[in-house]
C-alpha positions, -999 to 999 in steps of 0.1 A, spaced: 577 -411 -211 599 -382 -222 631 -398 -211 622 -430 -230 612 -411 -261 646 -391 -260 665 -423 -258 645 -437 -288 652 -406 -309 689 -406 -301 692 -443 -308 675 -437 -343 698 -408 -349 729 -429 -342 718 -458 -363 715 -434 -394 752 -423 -390 781 -440 -411 797 -471 -397 830 -452 -390 811 -426 -369 825 -424 -333 789 -429 -317 782 -459 -338 815 -475 -328 810 -466 -291 774 -480 -293 787 -513 -306 812 -517 -277 792 -502 -248 788 -522 -217 773 -522 -182 781 -535 -148 750 -545 -130 728 -515 -128 757 -492 -137 753 -480 -172 775 -460 -195 754 -434 -215 753 -453 -248 745 -486 -231 716 -470 -212 702 -457 -246 706 -492 -261 687 -509 -232 659 -483 -232 656 -487 -269 652 -525 -270 615 -524 -278 620 -499 -307 649 -520 -320 626 -550 -322 600 -529 -340 623 -518 -368 648 -547 -368 635 -561 -402 634 -527 -419 660 -506 -438 665 -473 -420 669 -447 -447 695 -420 -439 684 -384 -441 691 -368 -473 707 -333 -477 688 -307 -498 709 -292 -527 704 -258 -543 688 -273 -575 660 -287 -553 649 -252 -542 643 -242 -578 607 -254 -584 582 -243 -610 550 -229 -593 526 -251 -613 509 -263 -581 492 -239 -556 469 -241 -527 433 -228 -533 414 -219 -501 377 -220 -507 372 -212 -470 397 -184 -463 408 -176 -427 384 -202 -413 354 -181 -424 331 -212 -425 337 -239 -399 305 -259 -401 312 -291 -420 278 -294 -435 281 -259 -450 316 -267 -463 303 -298 -481 276 -279 -497 299 -253 -509 325 -279 -522 297 -298 -539 285 -266 -558 321 -258 -568 326 -293 -582 293 -291 -601 304 -258 -617 338 -274 -627 323 -304 -644 327 -303 -682 352 -274 -679 381 -287 -657 399 -319 -650 391 -330 -614 414 -352 -595 408 -368 -560 436 -383 -540 439 -402 -507 462 -423 -487 456 -451 -462 477 -468 -435 466 -502 -422 477 -516 -388 486 -486 -367 498 -450 -371 530 -464 -389 520 -495 -409 512 -508 -444 505 -478 -465 493 -470 -500 478 -442 -520 452 -438 -547 441 -412 -572 410 -408 -592 409 -385 -624 377 -372 -639 383 -361 -674 368 -329 -689 343 -348 -710 318 -367 -689 317 -394 -717 353 -403 -711 362 -430 -687 372 -421 -652 408 -431 -645 418 -447 -611 453 -456 -602 469 -469 -570 505 -471 -557 522 -490 -529 540 -468 -504 556 -492 -478 552 -515 -449 563 -489 -423 550 -456 -433 529 -428 -418 495 -415 -432 513 -383 -442 537 -402 -464 508 -419 -481 488 -386 -486 518 -368 -501 524 -398 -524 487 -397 -533 492 -361 -545 523 -370 -565 505 -399 -581 476 -375 -590 501 -351 -607 516 -380 -626 481 -389 -639 475 -353 -650 508 -353 -669 498 -385 -686 463 -373 -694 474 -342 -711 502 -361 -730 477 -384 -746 445 -364 -745 431 -358 -780 403 -334 -771 410 -296 -770 415 -282 -735 390 -254 -727 410 -242 -696 444 -251 -682 436 -252 -645 432 -286 -630 415 -290 -596 429 -316 -572 411 -324 -539 427 -339 -508 413 -344 -473 448 -341 -455 458 -305 -447 493 -314 -436 499 -331 -470 486 -301 -489 509 -279 -469 539 -302 -475 534 -300 -512 525 -263 -513 556 -253 -493 578 -281 -505 588 -295 -471 621 -312 -482 633 -323 -448 603 -348 -444 597 -359 -479 629 -354 -500 626 -384 -524 588 -379 -530 592 -341 -536 621 -347 -561 598 -368 -581 571 -341 -578 596 -315 -590 603 -335 -623 565 -337 -629 560 -300 -622 586 -291 -650 565 -313 -674 534 -294 -663 552 -261 -669 560 -272 -705 523 -280 -710 512 -247 -694 489 -266 -670 484 -253 -634 471 -274 -606 450 -260 -577 451 -279 -545 419 -278 -525 413 -292 -490 382 -314 -487 363 -315 -454 361 -350 -438 332 -374 -446 319 -354 -477 306 -384 -494 318 -370 -528 321 -397 -554 358 -392 -564 369 -389 -527 350 -421 -518 365 -440 -548 401 -428 -539 395 -438 -502 382 -473 -510 410 -479 -535 437 -468 -511 422 -489 -481 419 -520 -502 455 -519 -514 468 -512 -478 449 -542 -465 464 -564 -493 499 -553 -483 492 -562 -447 479 -597 -458 509 -602 -479 491 -604 -512 511 -574 -524 547 -567 -518 560 -535 -504 593 -519 -495 606 -523 -459 625 -491 -459 617 -467 -432 624 -430 -429 639 -413 -398 606 -395 -393 586 -427 -394 610 -442 -369 605 -413 -347 567 -418 -350 571 -455 -340 592 -444 -310 565 -420 -300 538 -446 -302 558 -471 -282 565 -445 -255 528 -435 -253 517 -472 -250 542 -475 -221 528 -444 -205 493 -456 -210 500 -489 -193 515 -470 -164 486 -446 -162 460 -475 -164 477 -494 -136 486 -465 -113 471 -466 -78 470 -428 -73 455 -400 -94 423 -419 -100 402 -387 -100 424 -372 -129 422 -405 -146 384 -405 -147 386 -371 -163 416 -378 -187 419 -416 -191 439 -414 -224 474 -400 -222 484 -373 -247 448 -358 -247 450 -322 -254 435 -298 -228 423 -263 -236 440 -237 -216 424 -203 -206 441 -170 -216 439 -157 -180 467 -172 -159 447 -173 -126 418 -191 -142 443 -216 -157 457 -223 -122 422 -229 -109 412 -252 -138 443 -274 -136 440 -276 -98 405 -290 -103 418 -315 -129 445 -329 -105 421 -328 -75 443 -304 -55 424 -273 -48 421 -246 -20 383 -255 -16 372 -264 19 368 -300 12 404 -305 -1 418 -281 25 401 -301 52 414 -333 39 450 -320 39 447 -305 74 447 -268 64 409 -261 71 389 -269 103 357 -278 84 349 -291 49 316 -272 48 311 -245 22 302 -209 32 268 -214 19 263 -240 46 245 -265 24 272 -291 17 309 -298 16 328 -274 -7 338 -298 -34 345 -290 -70 311 -305 -80 294 -284 -54 311 -252 -65 303 -257 -102 268 -270 -99 250 -263 -65 266 -236 -45 239 -209 -39 265 -181 -35 274 -184 -73 239 -190 -87 239 -160 -109 274 -167 -125 263 -204 -129 232 -193 -148 252 -172 -172 275 -203 -179 244 -224 -186 228 -198 -208 259 -198 -230 256 -236 -233 219 -234 -240 226 -209 -269 246 -235 -288 221 -262 -282 244 -281 -258 218 -285 -231 195 -302 -255 221 -328 -264 231 -333 -227 202 -332 -203 223 -335 -173 253 -313 -168 280 -331 -146 314 -322 -131 330 -345 -155 313 -329 -185 325 -295 -175 361 -304 -167 371 -331 -189 385 -327 -224 367 -348 -251 382 -383 -249 353 -398 -269 327 -388 -294 301 -377 -269 311 -341 -273 325 -324 -305 356 -303 -303 336 -273 -313 311 -277 -284 339 -286 -260 356 -253 -268 324 -233 -261 319 -252 -229 353 -246 -217 352 -209 -225 318 -207 -205 335 -226 -176 365 -202 -177 342 -172 -176 324 -186 -146 358 -192 -128 368 -158 -136 336 -141 -125 332 -159 -91 365 -144 -79 372 -175 -57 407 -188 -49 407 -224 -60 
C-alpha cells in the first residue's frame, strides 16, 4: 500500500508542475519494455486508477504564501469552554453548551456552521451557515454555498466558517438595532476546521483564507470580534441541526446534478483520493488473503488505529498476541520449539485465550483486570468477556473509544503484572 500511495503522491506532484518542467516532459515520453520500467513509467502505470479518478477535474497548483497574507487582524479567536479536556463526557458537554447558548440569547449574535460531503471522503461538497440575530423577533438567516465536486469535509467546514463570517459582516452592515455587545459566538463541530481558521493554515486553504482575511479587515473596522466554539457531536441544538440539514441537502443536489459545482481539485484533495484508492486496494488484498486470518478476525478493517502501551515489553507481548505469534506453549509447540502445548497449570493448552481468561496461575491478576472493567460499567454492557473483546481495537460501535482505552489499559496492566514472556 505504501509503495502505491507514494507513486500516487509523486504523480500528483508532477502534474502540478509547469509544462516545461523536466519531470513533466520525461513523464510524457517515458516507456517500458515488457516488465522493465523506467522510474517515471512505473509511477504512471501504478497511478492509472488515480488518473481515472481525477481525469475530469482541474488540478489546482499549490499557491505560494506572500508576506501580506501573514498580516491578519485578530478578529476571530478560539474559545475553549472545556479547557485541556477537563470534561470528556459528551452529555455533560451538551448540557454546558446548551446553558451557554441560553445565556447568550438576546445579548449576542449566534452563528452555526457546518459542511457536508456526499459520495465518499472526497466528493460533492457544500456548506451552510445559520445566523440567529440578537433580537429573537428578527428572522433567522440561513445561507448555503457550493464548494465543489471533488472536495474533502475539511474544505467544506472551513468554507462554512468563512460563509458565517460573511453573514456576520452583512448583518452588522445592514442591522438597524443597537448592538449591546460586540462579541459574536460561532459554533462549529469540526475541530480541524476551527484549528485551520484560528492558526490560518495557509498551505491547505490558501484561497479560502485569503477571502477570510478580507472579511476580518471589515470586522476590524466594525469593532466586531468572533469567538469560535467547538460543538460536541450530536448535540441536537437547533442551529447546528439547521446548518447540517441545509449543507446535506445541497451536497446531495450537487451529486444528482441539480446544482452545478466546480470540478477544480486541490493537491491535498488529490492526495486524499490517492490514499482512499490505496486503502481500498489494501482492503481487497486483506479480505482475500489466505494467511493471517486470526489477525483478520481481530482487525478486519485496514488502517484501524491500535492503542500501544507505554511499556515496551508489554507492547511486544500485545502485538505478538495480535499477530498470533507468541512464545506461549501452544504456539511454541506448533512451531516445534516446545515439547507440549499444555500450560503449567495443567488444565488446558496454553493459548492466548487460556492465558487471558482461564489460567489458574494468574487468577489474582485477572480479577484486578476485571474489577477495573467493572468500575466503568463495562461488564454490565458485555456479559461475556472474550479474547476478541480484550485484544481487538474497536472496528464497530459495540464498544466506545473511551471504554476501549480503559479495557486496553486494564489488559496492559494484567500483562505487566503476570511477568510472563509472551
